[in-house]
C-alpha positions in Angstrom: 241.6 -157.5 102.2 241.8 -161.5 102.8 244.6 -162.9 104.7 246.1 -164.7 101.7 246.2 -161.1 100.0 247.8 -159.4 102.7 250.4 -162.2 103.1 251.5 -161.5 99.2 251.4 -157.8 99.7 253.7 -158.4 102.6 256.1 -160.9 100.9 256.3 -158.5 97.9 257.4 -155.7 100.0 260.0 -157.7 102.1 262.8 -159.0 99.8 262.7 -162.3 101.6 262.5 -166.1 100.3 259.7 -166.6 102.5 257.4 -165.0 104.9 256.1 -166.4 108.2 253.2 -164.2 108.9 251.3 -164.5 112.4 247.8 -165.5 112.2 246.5 -165.8 116.0 248.8 -168.2 117.6 250.0 -169.3 114.4 252.7 -168.1 112.2 251.6 -168.9 108.7 253.1 -169.7 104.9 251.0 -169.4 102.3 250.8 -170.1 98.6 254.3 -171.4 97.2 256.2 -170.4 100.1 253.8 -173.0 102.2 254.6 -176.0 99.6 258.5 -174.7 100.1 258.1 -175.0 104.4 256.3 -178.6 104.3 259.1 -180.0 101.5 261.9 -178.8 103.6 260.3 -179.1 106.9 258.2 -181.8 106.8 255.2 -179.9 107.6 251.3 -181.0 106.6 249.9 -179.0 103.8 246.3 -177.9 103.7 244.1 -175.2 101.8 243.2 -172.0 102.5 240.1 -170.3 100.1 240.5 -166.9 99.7 238.6 -164.7 97.9 237.2 -167.6 95.3 240.5 -169.0 95.1 242.0 -171.6 97.0 245.9 -171.6 98.6 248.0 -174.2 100.0 248.7 -172.9 103.4 251.1 -174.6 106.3 252.0 -173.1 109.8 253.7 -173.7 112.9 252.5 -172.6 116.4 254.1 -168.9 117.9 255.7 -170.3 120.5 257.6 -172.9 118.4 258.7 -170.5 115.4 262.5 -170.4 116.6 263.7 -173.9 115.6 261.9 -174.0 112.4 263.3 -170.4 111.8 266.6 -171.8 112.4 266.2 -174.8 110.2 264.9 -172.8 107.5 267.7 -170.0 107.6 270.4 -172.6 107.9 269.3 -174.1 104.6 270.0 -170.9 102.8 266.6 -168.9 103.0 265.9 -165.5 103.8 263.1 -165.4 106.0 260.7 -162.4 106.6 259.0 -162.4 110.0 255.4 -160.5 110.2 253.9 -159.9 113.9 250.9 -159.3 114.5 249.1 -156.4 116.8 246.0 -154.8 118.0 245.4 -151.4 117.6 243.1 -149.1 120.0 240.1 -149.7 117.8 240.5 -153.5 118.0 241.8 -153.7 114.8 244.3 -156.3 113.6 247.5 -155.0 111.8 250.5 -157.0 110.6 253.6 -155.7 109.7 257.2 -157.3 108.8 259.7 -156.4 111.9 262.8 -158.4 110.7 264.4 -160.5 107.8 266.4 -163.1 109.3 269.0 -164.3 107.3 272.0 -167.1 107.2 274.7 -164.6 108.9 272.0 -162.5 111.3 270.3 -165.4 112.5 270.3 -164.6 115.9 268.5 -168.2 117.4 271.7 -170.5 116.7 270.9 -173.8 116.8 274.7 -174.6 118.4 277.9 -173.6 119.7 279.7 -172.3 116.8 280.6 -168.9 115.5 278.0 -167.7 112.8 279.5 -165.0 110.9 278.3 -162.4 108.3 281.3 -161.2 106.3 281.4 -158.2 104.0 284.3 -158.1 101.2 285.4 -154.9 99.2 287.8 -154.5 96.8 289.4 -151.3 96.0 289.7 -151.5 92.4 293.2 -152.0 91.3 292.4 -153.0 88.0 292.1 -149.3 87.0 295.1 -148.3 84.9 295.4 -151.8 83.7 296.9 -153.5 86.4 296.5 -157.0 87.4 293.3 -158.8 88.5 294.9 -159.8 91.5 295.7 -156.2 92.4 294.4 -153.8 94.7 293.7 -153.5 98.3 290.8 -155.8 100.0 288.8 -154.8 103.2 286.8 -157.6 105.0 284.2 -157.5 108.1 283.2 -160.4 109.9 280.5 -160.0 112.0 278.8 -162.7 114.5 275.2 -161.0 115.8 275.3 -164.1 118.3 278.0 -163.1 120.2 278.4 -159.0 119.2 282.1 -159.9 117.9 282.6 -157.2 115.0 286.0 -157.9 113.5 287.8 -155.7 110.1 291.1 -156.6 108.3 292.2 -155.9 105.1 294.1 -157.8 102.3 297.0 -157.2 99.5 295.4 -160.0 97.4 292.8 -162.1 96.2 294.2 -165.2 98.3 294.4 -163.2 101.2 290.6 -162.2 101.3 289.9 -166.0 100.4 291.9 -167.1 103.0 290.4 -165.1 105.9 287.3 -165.8 104.1 288.0 -169.7 104.7 289.3 -169.2 108.0 286.0 -167.8 109.2 283.6 -169.9 107.2 280.6 -167.3 107.2 277.1 -168.3 106.9 276.8 -165.4 104.3 278.8 -163.2 102.4 277.9 -159.5 101.1 280.2 -159.3 98.3 280.9 -155.3 97.1 279.4 -154.1 93.8 283.1 -154.2 92.4 283.2 -157.9 92.6 279.9 -159.4 91.7 280.8 -159.8 88.3 284.1 -161.6 89.5 282.9 -164.8 88.2 286.6 -166.3 89.2 286.2 -164.9 93.3 282.8 -165.8 93.7 283.3 -169.2 91.9 286.3 -169.6 94.3 284.5 -168.4 97.4 281.3 -171.1 96.4 284.1 -173.8 96.2 285.9 -173.1 99.5 283.0 -171.8 101.8 279.3 -173.3 102.4 278.3 -169.4 102.5 274.8 -167.9 101.0 275.9 -165.0 98.8 273.7 -162.0 99.3 273.7 -158.9 96.9 272.9 -155.9 99.6 272.6 -152.6 98.3 275.4 -151.1 96.6 274.8 -147.9 98.1 275.6 -149.2 101.2 279.2 -149.7 100.0 279.7 -146.1 99.2 282.6 -144.9 101.4 280.6 -141.5 103.1 277.8 -143.8 104.0 280.0 -146.6 105.0 281.8 -144.3 107.3 278.7 -142.6 108.6 277.3 -146.4 109.7 280.3 -147.3 111.3 280.6 -144.3 113.3 276.9 -143.9 114.2 277.3 -147.6 115.8 280.6 -147.5 117.5 281.2 -143.9 118.0 282.7 -140.6 116.6 286.5 -141.9 117.3 285.9 -145.7 115.6 287.5 -145.3 112.5 290.6 -143.7 114.0 290.8 -146.5 116.6 291.3 -148.5 113.7 294.3 -146.8 111.9 292.5 -146.9 108.6 291.7 -144.8 105.5 288.1 -143.5 106.3 287.5 -143.9 102.4 289.2 -147.5 102.2 287.8 -150.9 101.9 287.9 -152.0 105.2 285.5 -149.2 106.4 283.5 -150.0 103.2 283.1 -153.4 104.1 282.4 -152.7 108.0 279.8 -149.9 107.3 277.9 -152.2 104.6 277.8 -154.9 107.4 276.4 -152.3 109.8 273.9 -151.4 107.6 272.7 -154.8 106.3 272.1 -155.8 110.0 270.2 -152.5 110.4 268.2 -153.3 107.1 267.5 -156.9 108.4 266.8 -156.4 112.2 267.4 -153.1 114.1 267.3 -154.6 117.4 270.6 -156.8 116.6 272.7 -153.5 116.4 272.6 -153.4 120.1 274.9 -156.4 120.7 277.4 -154.7 118.4 279.4 -153.1 121.2 283.1 -152.8 119.8 285.1 -152.9 116.4 287.9 -154.8 116.8 290.8 -154.8 114.0 293.3 -157.5 113.2 296.0 -157.5 110.8 298.0 -160.5 108.9 300.9 -159.6 111.0 299.4 -160.3 114.2 298.6 -164.1 113.0 300.0 -167.1 111.3 299.2 -167.2 107.9 297.3 -170.7 107.6 295.7 -170.6 104.1 292.6 -172.3 102.7 295.0 -175.4 101.5 297.0 -175.8 104.7 294.0 -175.9 107.2 292.5 -178.6 104.9 295.4 -180.6 104.5 296.6 -180.0 108.5 292.9 -181.4 109.2 292.4 -178.6 111.6 288.7 -178.9 112.4 287.8 -181.8 110.1 289.5 -184.6 108.2 290.2 -184.4 104.7 286.9 -187.1 104.3 284.8 -184.2 106.1 283.9 -185.4 109.5 284.9 -183.8 112.3 286.4 -186.9 114.3 289.9 -187.2 114.0 290.4 -183.7 113.1 292.9 -181.6 115.6 290.2 -179.7 117.4 288.5 -182.7 118.1 291.4 -184.5 119.5 292.6 -181.7 121.5 289.0 -180.1 122.9 287.7 -180.9 126.3 285.9 -177.8 127.0 282.9 -177.6 129.3 281.3 -175.0 127.3 280.1 -174.2 124.1 281.7 -170.6 124.4 285.1 -172.5 125.2 285.0 -174.8 122.3 284.2 -171.9 120.0 287.4 -170.1 121.2 289.8 -173.0 120.9 288.9 -173.7 117.3 289.4 -169.6 116.6 293.0 -170.2 118.6 293.7 -173.2 116.2 292.7 -171.7 113.1 294.3 -168.1 113.6 297.3 -168.8 115.6 299.1 -165.7 117.1 302.7 -164.4 116.4 302.5 -162.6 119.7 305.3 -164.3 121.8 304.1 -163.0 125.0 300.5 -163.7 124.7 301.8 -167.1 123.7 303.9 -167.0 127.0 300.9 -166.2 128.8 298.7 -169.2 127.6 301.5 -171.3 128.5 302.0 -170.3 131.7 298.3 -170.7 132.5 297.9 -173.9 130.7 301.0 -175.0 132.8 299.7 -173.9 136.4 296.3 -175.7 135.4 298.1 -178.5 134.2 300.2 -179.1 137.6 296.7 -178.5 139.6 294.6 -181.3 138.6 292.1 -180.8 141.8 291.8 -177.1 141.0 291.1 -177.8 137.1 288.5 -180.1 137.7 286.9 -177.5 140.0 287.6 -174.8 137.1 285.7 -177.1 134.7 282.8 -178.5 136.9 282.1 -174.7 137.5 282.6 -173.6 134.0 279.9 -176.8 133.2 277.2 -174.8 134.6 278.2 -171.8 132.7 275.8 -170.8 129.7 276.7 -169.0 126.7 276.9 -165.7 127.9 278.0 -163.5 124.8 275.1 -164.9 123.2 273.1 -164.4 126.0 274.0 -160.8 126.3 273.3 -160.5 122.4 269.6 -161.7 123.3 269.2 -159.3 125.6 270.6 -156.3 123.8 268.3 -157.2 120.8 265.4 -157.4 122.7 264.9 -160.9 122.3 265.7 -162.6 125.6 262.7 -164.4 127.3 262.7 -164.9 131.0 264.9 -168.4 130.5 267.7 -166.4 128.9 267.7 -163.9 131.7 267.5 -166.6 134.3 270.6 -168.1 132.3 272.4 -165.1 132.5 271.9 -164.6 136.5 273.1 -168.5 136.6 276.3 -168.0 134.9 277.2 -164.9 136.5 277.1 -167.1 139.7 279.7 -169.0 138.3 282.2 -166.1 138.5 282.6 -166.6 142.2 283.0 -170.6 142.2 285.7 -170.2 139.4 287.4 -167.2 141.4 287.6 -170.0 144.1 288.9 -172.5 141.9 291.8 -170.2 140.8 292.8 -169.6 144.3 293.5 -173.1 145.5 297.2 -173.4 145.1 299.5 -170.3 145.2 301.2 -171.1 141.7 297.8 -171.1 140.6 296.7 -167.8 142.3 300.2 -166.3 140.8 299.5 -167.3 137.2 298.2 -165.5 134.1 295.2 -167.7 134.6 294.0 -165.5 137.4 294.6 -162.6 135.4 291.6 -163.4 133.0 289.4 -163.1 135.4 290.6 -160.1 136.4 289.3 -158.7 133.3 285.5 -158.6 134.2 284.3 -155.9 136.5 283.2 -159.0 138.9 281.3 -156.3 141.2 278.9 -155.0 138.3 278.4 -158.6 137.3 277.1 -159.5 141.0 275.1 -156.3 140.8 273.6 -157.9 137.3 273.1 -161.2 139.1 271.7 -159.9 142.6 269.0 -158.2 140.3 267.7 -160.8 138.7 267.6 -163.0 141.5 265.2 -160.6 142.9 263.2 -160.0 139.9 262.6 -163.3 138.4 260.5 -166.2 139.2 262.0 -169.5 139.7 260.1 -171.0 137.2 259.0 -168.3 134.7 256.5 -169.6 132.0 257.9 -169.6 128.7 255.9 -166.8 127.1 255.8 -163.2 128.5 251.7 -163.6 128.2 251.3 -165.9 130.7 252.2 -164.2 133.8 254.2 -165.2 136.9 257.7 -164.2 135.3 258.6 -161.9 138.6 258.7 -162.5 142.0 256.7 -161.1 144.6 258.5 -158.1 146.3 260.2 -156.6 143.1 257.5 -154.2 142.4 254.9 -152.6 144.7 252.0 -152.1 141.9 252.8 -155.5 140.9 252.4 -156.6 144.9 249.2 -155.2 144.9 247.8 -157.0 142.2 249.1 -160.5 143.1 247.7 -159.8 146.6 244.4 -158.7 145.0 244.2 -161.8 142.7 245.5 -164.0 145.7 242.1 -162.8 147.4 240.0 -163.5 144.8 241.5 -166.7 143.9 240.8 -167.9 147.8 237.4 -166.9 147.5 236.8 -168.9 144.3 239.1 -171.8 145.6 236.8 -172.0 148.9 233.3 -171.6 146.9 232.9 -175.4 146.4 233.0 -176.2 150.0 231.2 -173.3 151.3 228.0 -174.4 149.2 228.1 -177.8 149.9 227.7 -177.0 153.7 225.3 -174.3 153.0 223.5 -175.7 150.4 224.0 -179.7 152.1 224.9 -181.4 148.7 227.5 -183.4 147.9 227.8 -183.3 144.3 229.0 -179.9 143.6 232.1 -178.3 142.0 233.4 -174.8 141.1 235.4 -174.8 137.4 236.1 -173.0 134.5 236.0 -173.1 130.7 236.2 -170.6 127.9 232.9 -171.2 126.9 230.9 -170.7 130.0 233.6 -169.0 132.1 233.5 -169.9 136.3 230.3 -171.8 137.1 229.1 -174.1 139.7 227.9 -177.7 139.0 225.5 -179.9 140.4 224.7 -183.2 139.8 221.2 -183.6 138.9 220.3 -185.6 141.6 220.6 -182.7 143.9 219.4 -179.5 141.9 216.2 -179.4 143.8 218.7 -177.9 146.6 219.9 -175.2 144.3 218.4 -171.8 145.4 217.1 -170.7 141.8 213.6 -169.3 142.7 214.9 -166.6 144.5 217.5 -165.3 141.8 220.5 -166.2 143.9 221.5 -169.2 141.4 221.0 -168.7 137.8 221.5 -171.6 135.3 223.3 -171.4 132.6 223.7 -175.3 130.8 221.8 -178.6 131.4 223.8 -181.6 131.2 223.3 -185.2 131.2 224.0 -185.7 134.7 224.5 -182.3 135.8 223.5 -178.6 135.5 225.7 -175.1 135.6 225.1 -171.8 137.1 226.6 -169.0 138.2 225.6 -166.3 140.7 226.0 -162.6 140.7 228.9 -162.8 143.1 230.6 -165.5 141.2 230.4 -163.1 138.1 232.1 -160.3 139.9 234.9 -162.1 141.2 235.1 -163.7 137.8 235.3 -159.9 136.2 237.7 -158.9 138.7 240.0 -161.7 138.2 239.9 -161.6 134.7 240.6 -158.0 135.1 243.5 -158.8 137.7 245.2 -161.2 135.4 244.9 -158.5 132.6 246.4 -155.9 134.6 249.4 -158.1 136.0 250.1 -159.6 132.6 250.5 -156.1 131.3 252.4 -154.8 134.2 254.6 -158.1 134.1 255.7 -157.4 130.5 256.2 -154.0 130.9 258.2 -154.5 134.3 260.3 -157.4 132.4 260.5 -155.3 129.1 262.4 -152.7 131.6 264.6 -155.5 132.8 265.7 -157.2 129.4 266.5 -153.5 128.4 268.3 -153.1 132.1 270.5 -156.0 131.3 270.8 -155.3 127.8 272.6 -152.0 128.3 275.2 -154.3 130.4 275.9 -156.3 127.1 279.5 -155.5 127.0 280.1 -156.3 130.7 278.4 -159.4 129.9 280.1 -160.1 126.5 283.6 -159.6 128.6 282.6 -161.9 131.4 281.7 -164.4 128.4 285.0 -164.1 126.8 286.6 -164.5 130.0 285.0 -167.8 130.9 285.4 -168.9 127.4 289.3 -168.3 127.7 289.7 -170.2 131.0 287.8 -173.0 129.6 290.1 -173.4 126.7 293.3 -173.3 128.7 292.1 -175.8 131.1 291.2 -178.0 127.9 295.0 -177.4 126.9 296.0 -178.3 130.5 293.6 -181.4 130.5 295.0 -182.7 127.2 298.8 -181.9 128.1 298.5 -183.8 131.5 296.7 -186.8 130.0 299.3 -187.0 126.9 302.3 -186.3 128.6 303.3 -183.0 126.6 305.6 -180.5 127.0 305.6 -176.8 127.3 307.6 -175.7 124.0 310.6 -173.1 124.1 310.1 -170.2 122.5 312.9 -168.1 121.3 313.5 -165.3 118.6 315.3 -166.5 115.2 314.3 -169.5 113.2 315.2 -172.0 115.5 312.9 -175.5 115.2 314.2 -178.7 117.5 311.9 -181.2 118.3 313.0 -184.5 120.4 310.9 -187.5 120.1 308.0 -185.6 119.3 304.6 -187.1 118.0 301.7 -186.9 115.8 298.7 -184.8 118.2 295.9 -187.4 116.7 297.5 -190.6 115.4 299.3 -190.6 118.8 295.4 -191.4 120.1 294.7 -194.2 118.3 297.8 -196.1 117.7 301.3 -197.1 119.0 303.4 -194.2 117.7 307.0 -194.1 117.0 308.7 -190.8 118.0 310.7 -188.8 116.1 312.8 -185.7 116.2 313.1 -182.9 113.8 316.1 -180.6 113.5 316.5 -177.7 111.6 319.5 -175.0 111.6 322.7 -174.5 109.8 322.8 -176.7 106.9 319.4 -178.2 107.7 316.8 -175.5 106.6 315.6 -177.4 103.5 315.0 -181.2 103.9 314.4 -183.5 100.9 312.3 -186.4 102.4 312.6 -189.8 101.0 311.4 -193.4 102.0 308.9 -196.0 101.1 305.3 -195.5 100.4 303.5 -196.2 103.5 305.9 -195.7 105.6 305.0 -192.4 107.5 306.7 -189.3 105.5 303.5 -187.4 105.4 302.4 -187.8 109.0 306.2 -186.9 110.3 305.4 -184.0 108.2 302.0 -182.9 109.3 303.4 -183.7 113.1 306.0 -181.1 112.6 303.5 -178.8 111.1 301.0 -179.5 113.8 303.6 -179.0 116.8 304.5 -175.7 115.6 300.9 -174.7 115.2 300.3 -175.6 119.0 303.1 -173.9 120.2 301.6 -171.1 118.4 298.3 -170.8 120.1 300.1 -171.5 123.3 299.1 -175.3 124.0 302.0 -177.8 125.1 303.0 -180.0 122.4 303.6 -183.7 122.0 307.3 -184.3 122.3 310.1 -184.8 125.3 311.4 -181.1 124.5 310.8 -178.9 121.7 312.6 -175.3 120.6 310.9 -173.5 118.8 311.1 -169.6 116.7 308.0 -168.2 116.0 306.8 -168.6 112.1 304.6 -166.3 110.3 303.2 -168.7 108.0 302.3 -172.4 107.8 301.9 -173.7 103.8 301.0 -177.0 103.1 300.4 -178.9 99.8 299.8 -182.6 100.1 297.9 -184.5 97.4 295.4 -182.8 95.5 292.0 -183.6 93.8 290.7 -183.2 90.1 288.4 -179.9 90.3 286.8 -180.2 86.8 284.2 -178.6 87.5 286.0 -175.6 87.9 288.0 -176.5 85.0 290.8 -177.5 86.7 293.1 -180.9 87.0 294.8 -182.7 89.7 298.2 -181.4 87.9 296.9 -177.4 87.7 295.3 -177.7 91.4 299.0 -179.0 92.2 300.4 -176.0 90.5 298.2 -173.4 92.0 299.1 -174.5 95.4 302.9 -174.3 94.7 302.5 -170.9 93.4 300.8 -169.9 96.0 303.2 -170.9 98.4 306.3 -169.6 96.4 304.6 -166.4 96.2 303.7 -165.9 100.2 306.2 -168.0 102.0 309.3 -165.9 103.5 312.1 -166.9 105.5 310.1 -166.9 108.5 308.0 -169.3 107.3 307.3 -173.4 107.5 306.8 -175.4 104.2 305.4 -178.7 104.0 305.3 -180.2 100.6 304.6 -183.5 99.6 305.1 -185.2 96.1 305.3 -182.0 94.0 305.4 -182.6 90.4 303.9 -186.0 90.0 300.9 -184.9 88.0 302.8 -184.8 85.1 305.4 -186.9 82.9 308.7 -187.6 84.8 311.0 -185.2 83.1 308.5 -182.3 83.4 307.7 -183.3 86.8 311.6 -183.9 88.4 312.1 -180.2 86.8 309.7 -178.3 88.4 310.4 -180.1 91.7 313.9 -179.6 91.7 313.6 -175.8 90.3 311.2 -175.3 93.1 313.7 -176.7 95.6 316.4 -174.4 94.4 314.0 -171.2 94.6 312.9 -172.3 98.4 316.7 -172.6 99.4 317.6 -169.6 97.6 315.3 -167.3 97.2 312.5 -167.8 100.2 315.1 -169.4 102.3 311.8 -170.7 104.4 312.4 -174.2 106.6 311.0 -176.6 104.6 310.0 -180.4 104.4 309.8 -181.8 101.1 308.5 -185.8 100.6 309.8 -186.7 97.2 310.1 -190.0 95.0 312.4 -188.2 92.8 315.4 -189.7 94.2 317.4 -187.7 91.6 316.7 -184.5 94.2 318.7 -186.1 97.0 321.9 -185.2 95.4 321.0 -181.5 95.9 322.3 -181.9 99.7 325.8 -182.3 98.2 325.8 -178.9 96.5 323.2 -176.5 98.2 324.4 -175.2 101.6 321.3 -175.6 103.3 319.6 -178.8 101.8 320.1 -182.1 104.1 318.6 -185.5 103.5 316.2 -187.6 106.1 314.6 -190.6 105.1 312.0 -192.9 107.1 313.9 -196.3 107.4 312.8 -199.7 106.3 314.5 -202.9 106.8 314.4 -205.6 103.7 315.0 -209.2 104.7 314.1 -212.2 102.6 312.3 -210.2 100.4 309.7 -208.9 102.9 309.9 -205.1 103.9 309.4 -203.9 107.7 308.8 -200.0 107.6 310.5 -198.7 110.8 308.7 -195.5 111.0 312.1 -194.0 112.0 313.3 -190.9 110.5 316.9 -190.7 110.1 319.7 -188.7 108.4 320.5 -189.5 104.9 319.0 -190.3 101.6 317.2 -193.6 100.7 316.7 -194.8 96.7 314.1 -197.3 97.5 310.0 -196.7 97.3 309.1 -200.2 97.6 306.1 -199.5 95.4 305.8 -202.8 94.3 305.8 -204.1 97.9 302.7 -201.7 98.7 300.6 -203.0 95.5 301.2 -206.4 97.5 300.0 -205.3 100.5 297.0 -203.5 98.7 296.0 -207.2 97.6 297.0 -206.4 93.8 296.8 -209.8 92.1 300.0 -211.9 92.4 300.9 -212.2 88.5 300.6 -208.3 88.6 302.9 -207.9 91.6 305.3 -210.6 90.2 305.5 -209.3 86.7 305.8 -205.7 88.3 309.0 -207.3 90.3 310.6 -208.4 86.6 310.1 -205.5 85.0 311.4 -203.4 88.1 314.6 -205.8 88.0 315.0 -205.4 84.3 315.0 -201.5 84.5 317.4 -201.5 87.3 319.7 -203.9 85.2 319.3 -201.4 82.6 320.4 -198.6 84.4 323.7 -200.5 85.5 324.6 -201.6 81.6 327.5 -199.0 80.4 327.1 -197.9 77.2 329.3 -199.8 74.7 331.8 -197.9 72.3 332.5 -199.4 68.4 336.0 -200.7 69.8 334.6 -202.6 72.3 335.2 -200.0 75.3 332.7 -198.7 77.6 331.9 -195.3 77.4 331.0 -193.5 80.2 328.9 -190.4 80.3 328.5 -188.9 83.6 326.8 -185.3 84.5 327.6 -184.1 88.0 324.3 -182.4 88.8 326.0 -179.8 91.5 328.8 -178.7 89.7 327.3 -178.3 86.3 330.6 -180.5 84.8 330.3 -183.3 82.3 332.9 -186.3 82.3 333.3 -188.9 79.6 335.5 -191.5 79.7 336.0 -195.1 79.4 337.1 -198.0 81.4 340.7 -198.6 79.9 342.6 -197.4 82.8 346.2 -196.3 81.9 345.3 -196.2 78.1 347.6 -193.9 76.2 347.0 -191.1 73.9 347.4 -193.1 70.9 344.9 -195.7 71.9 342.2 -192.9 72.9 342.6 -191.5 69.1 342.8 -195.4 67.7 339.4 -195.4 69.6 337.7 -192.2 68.2 338.9 -193.0 64.5 336.9 -196.0 64.6 333.5 -194.7 65.6 330.9 -194.2 63.0 329.4 -191.1 61.7 326.6 -191.6 64.2 329.2 -191.6 66.9 331.0 -188.9 65.8 327.7 -186.8 66.1 327.3 -188.0 69.5 331.0 -186.4 70.2 330.1 -183.5 68.8 327.2 -182.9 70.4 328.6 -183.8 73.7 331.4 -181.1 73.1 329.2 -178.6 72.2 326.7 -178.8 75.0 326.4 -175.6 77.6 326.2 -177.6 80.7 326.5 -174.0 82.4 323.1 -173.1 80.9 321.4 -176.5 80.1 318.7 -177.3 83.2 320.0 -180.5 84.3 317.4 -182.8 83.9 317.8 -181.8 80.3 321.3 -182.6 80.5 320.4 -186.4 82.1 318.0 -186.6 79.6 320.3 -185.9 76.6 322.8 -188.5 78.2 320.6 -191.2 78.2 319.5 -190.5 74.3 323.6 -190.7 73.5 323.7 -194.0 75.8 320.9 -195.1 73.3 322.2 -194.2 70.4 325.7 -195.7 71.0 323.9 -199.0 71.8 322.5 -199.0 68.7 325.6 -198.6 67.1 327.9 -201.5 68.9 
């Protein structure tokens, strides 16, 4: 069988998109794979003839596969890797040893978490229940760090939120979801994950439970506190099976399974994470996000943990106060913090290195990095002991979770074993120190003796033969040889058989001798035996380190946590952030709060936020561009930062923990998905009204603006009442529907606040200050002017605006000349009709009524018959305007 035919057979059996097959010192791609790889990675394509046909071919050196493999997998390809081996008879064999997928790529090219997710829906639609029903199970695996986390969700929205939060590189949907186009569509919209249809049998309850117990122990499922036949175990078992199917070696890095629940953390749905720009801005970049602003971590692992904290805040008050105390101690100890961060800057990503060792992928450089990172632990301990306050703080407790004595043992073993500058590959030799193994030392001594003889041969022969142009060298064709200039070859003892000519060159001649050949054979033998022994010893050492993966992961996580805490402390100290007071109940009082991101780029006007009795729901009005959205996001981010253990940008803050933060801020058309701006807006509002509780924080920006005015006001009005009366969440609602401000007079916990503006001589100044009370001006025309709208349009806008205001002020006139006023009290539901004839007697009123024509009588009949207690307020307002218009037409 030819090479290409062997490639095609292996590719067909691999169930992969691409195959990298080792052929000597290269990994080769053939046929269509070669074209795909060449186009994707900008490789050169050549032609390979096989059995009378010609095939495209592209390859990369064996030692350079990793970056190319990572690049292919990160573009969504599943790549099978076929390794080459030699049997006892010297025949070459090749077989696929692993299939690398987006979710199982061990060789990650950045510090971000890289998750494989499995998601299962326990079919709740049986019996005709809603498609949204049923229980959901999710498993998230990061093979690069060994993290394996599972949870459940009670709705599709909850499952999507977790998938968005973890941002998996690859998702395995269970068999019950593969025909759910809506779910798969949302998944594609909200994540960049590759969807893989894994073996449906892996999701079977019995098989999945067996896989979980086999990986994590007999008591693993019981420790999760879930049903062994339920969706959580089914998702976990499928994930374990997929990792095993693609690369069994990676399983060794999965040392523990950890459950988490929605009740443990603050609910941050996908929309909220986007709106608050936690990890990226609305335009898609990371600069300007909250993470980029507060991230001063010194290590990749620390940055990864910081991101996890920000996207999954905790509701555990004890944990938050522990973090706060650590941040406070580090913020107050600048020198110690600098020393800590300097030490952490020398730490490599120990969690990932542990996974590489456990999976048998670590090379000598990886083990050296483990050694060097473990050497950081004593430096970190010294930094934390610098001041009494820091030494007694929870920061010191983080390090106490690591078995430092065992870690020191691993470090010492590696220090005594590894050469300081080992080769990149295991086949070159020179991996291990002399003194590490007696048998290896004997080979090294023998090798050294032969090399010393070889190195001294040229000098000895020059002296013995009396020549000057003689050198000893080696190449692949001739092996070791003695080369003598042609002008001095008459001194070479060829005739007595001591020297034997092997090659004639233009200016010199190459010779060999029996002893030289013998020494060469001994050197090659020793080199081969040394390489084999070093490879065996290194493999044993790597396996020994791999069995201590859990220890290394603990140490890596402790260093990452200290790095994240120091990052918070660094930012707090540099920006005058304060420790928030976390309290029971629903308090939320912030004095002189600031937006954590905006304050970095512009002079910021601090503002208070105060929720409590009579102020749980706050209607925010004010001009366009005045800072309403910034203010509301500021409040949300301060609460979020408090619930990750950070200090906050304010003079003081008193915060009761929330169970969720929900936002609705603007929307974009999703026409490809059949959803308009208004549909997206209503779906987001629906999610909030269903999910928020009395312990939540809700941020609403311009609800109802995507439809007709009356529709929009009606929806905004009803949503306000529902949030106030039923949900009772702490809420900020920015609106240009100034009619909503009247709700503060009639709903007990509604209050008005506004962002102030000052108008002088037609010029408007935005003060950026939030004050109590309402405003009835939005200054939209002024904003149009600022935006550069042509002057004629701006001036005409002002004329139209003035006319509309005047029309609103005009009272409807009756046929007798008296003004008829019709006022609907939106709070009490009472309708008051009257006139401006103060002190007029009843007969006068009767006379006026008698003079009305038939149309006016109809208006009065409608007025008398309207049910003000049942008719929605906005509909009543609409009717009043209609009646006024009819009376105007009759006057």
